[in-house]
N, C-alpha and C positions, 0 to 999 in steps of 0.2 A: 269372461274372465275379469278384473280388476286388473288394468295396468303393473307391473311392477312401480314401486313410488323409486326415485332414482335424485342422489342432491348433490348440491355442487360440494367440489373436491375443498373448495377453498374452505365449506361454513368447519374446517376440522383444523384446519392451521390454530397452531396456536397463539402465532401476531399477523396482525393485519397484517405487517409487512409482507405473508407469506400466504395470504388468501387475498381479500378485495383490494389491495395497493398492488399487489405481486407484480403485479406489468408494467404500473412506474418504477419497480425500485429494478428492472429488467437490467439496466446499464453498471444497477452499482453491483450483481450478484457475482462477478467473476470476482469482483475486488475483496468485499468487503464475505467474503462465505468462506468456511473453513475450505476448501478447493485456495479460495485466496489469499489465503494466509499462509498455509500449508507451504505453494509457490514461493511466499513473499519472505518463509523460513530460511527453502533452497536457496535462492538467492545470494540473502546473508551470508551466508554459507559459504559457499557458492563462491563468492567474490571477499566473504577474508581471507579463504586458502589463497588465489590467485597474487592476494596483497603476502601473504606472510613469504610466498618465497618467491619475492620483490625483496622481501632485506638479508644484504648479500649477511647477513652476521647468524643468520639458519644456513647454515653451511650442509645442515640435512637435507634439506631442502632444495632442488637446485629450480634456478626463473622457469617457466617453461616459456614453449615459445608460440607462436599464433597459430599453432595449429592446435598443441593441447588447450590456449585460453580457449581455441573455440568447440573444443571440446565440451571445454567444459561449461563454459554461459550457454549451450545445446541444451545442459540440463535443463535451465529456467528458460529460456525462449519458447522449445517444444513442450514442455511437462503443460501434464493432461489429467484427466481428472480422473484416468484411469488413472495414471502414475501419485494421483495424490488415495486411490482405491490402497497403492500396492505398502501405501506409507501407512494409512490407521488401517492393512492386515497388517505388521509390521508392530504395531502399535500393543497390538493383544498380546506379543512377547514380553516385549519391554515395557506397557504398562506408562509409557516418558516419552510423552509427546515433540519433542524435541531431540530426545535420542534418537524416537524411528527417525524420523527423517536427516538426524548419522548416519545408520546402515542403510537407509536408501541409496546416498548418494555411494555410500562405496558398497553397496551390492549391485551400482549401475556400471563401477569406474573398474569393481574388480582386474573382468579378463583384460583390460586397458593396460597394456603394458608400458607404454611410456607412461603411465600416473597413475597402476600401482603401486609402486611405491615409495607417494607421495597420500596415500590413504592414511595413515597414524596419524595427519596432519589436519584434518576434515577435525574442526570444534576443535581442534587443539588452545590452550587455554580459555574455555571459554567457559561461562554459565551460562543458563538457560536465557535469561536475562536478557544475557549481548545480543540472542540470539531473536528475543519476543521484542524486547522495544524498539528496535530493527524496522524489524519486518513489521507488529504496529505501522511504525512511521509511516515506513511505503506505503501502508495502504492509505491513510491519510491523504498521503502528499499524493500519490496517482487520484484519488474518488477524486482530492480537488481539482489537477490541474487535467484530466482525462474525463471527468465528467461534471462536474459542481459550475466551477468555472462555465464553462463551456456554454450548459445549461445555460446559468444565468446575464451571460453577453449576449445571446438569443431572445431572450425574454428583452433587455436592456431592448437591444434595436427593438424590437418589434413595439415597444412602449412607442420610444422614442418620433418612432413613424407615424401611430397614432395620436400620438401631442404634437404635431408638425402639422397632423390631415387636419386634427376639430382645434387648433391656436383659435380662430374666429368666431366657433359655436358655443352662445348663449348656454350659461345656466346660474341656474340660484344656488348661491351659494346657502352652508345653515351651520348657526353658528349658538352658543345655550340652547340647540333645542327646536331654533326656528326661524325662519329666515334672513335671511341676512343680503347681504354686498353679493353682486352680479360677480358672476368668475368666470372664466370657460372652461370645455369639457377639454383642450387641450393644456392649457397653464396644472388646468389638476394634473392630467395626467402626469407632466413634467414634473412635479412633485415628485411622486414616485417612480420613475426614474432616478434623481437626485437620486431618493434616500438608497436604492439595490443601490446605485456606482457607489456609493458611500460602504454601503455595508462590503460588496464585493474585494473594497479596495484594503477592507477588516479581515475578511476571509484570505486575503492574498498576503497580510503583513503578520499571519500569526507566524510564531515561529514550528516549526519540528527539529525537537533535539533529539540525540540520541548521546550511547552512549557503549563502549566494546572494552570495559576493563576489568572483568574480569569477577566475580561473588561478592566481594566487597567494595570495591572502589581501588586496588592496592596497589593492582599489575603483577600478584602474585606469585603466581603458577611459573608469567609471564617471565619476570624477572628470572625470577629462581631457576629458569631452563634455560633462558641468554640473557645475562645478566649486558652483552655488550649493543643491542637492541632496544634505540630510547625510543619506550615504549609508550608515552604521551601519544611522542609528537606522530607514534605511525597509529594510533588508535585518529588520532585528528584527521589526521589526515587519510584514514580509509574512510569514517564516520558521515567525511565529503569531499568525496570523489566518487566512489562508486554507489552511492548512494543518494547525492546531489541531483540527480536528474527530477527528485518528487519533494525531496526531502528539503532541500537551500529557498 
């Protein structure tokens, strides 16, 4: 009997990044996948809750002690694909991706007697874009710091070594489609090194911005609830502090 025909599963991939180039994108998969996005949303929600608790004018939310902060941040550091699946399961009911993240956090903390009183402050005064824009900013910054720049630095170092090793190796250059003055292999590779360094510096210099100021950017719900808080200062401090690891 003839053998059963088989095929590479990559042939059915929608994108080449999930098919032929899947192996090349593995380092970025935990960051730019939906799992990565959900994890980043959880991080923003948790850090916002911690920031709110640190505001003295919000009397109904007591400051968290070290143990409470550790419990909250463990939801981020220990976030797993199974947790992301739970968020997706909740989303089937909410039909809203960010609201599902809010419910997931409340579900995980509701049995903690020390944190249960704070649960109604999860997502306080936020519109979905407050969470999303910062989550995407975290993803871009994380990919830049943890994957793209290290890979670029490694490539530059390898090419720099080749440039030195072949600094005196002659080669015939070309211009206008024909042979021209002589050069060396090392010099031509050094040109590439200089260009990559410039691109790396430009990549580092790209500012990643963020906001957390409500639906239309006026702090409406914030001020209506707690007029004694300097909300613009609070928002700036929040965006530039918990997120500075990757955004700055």
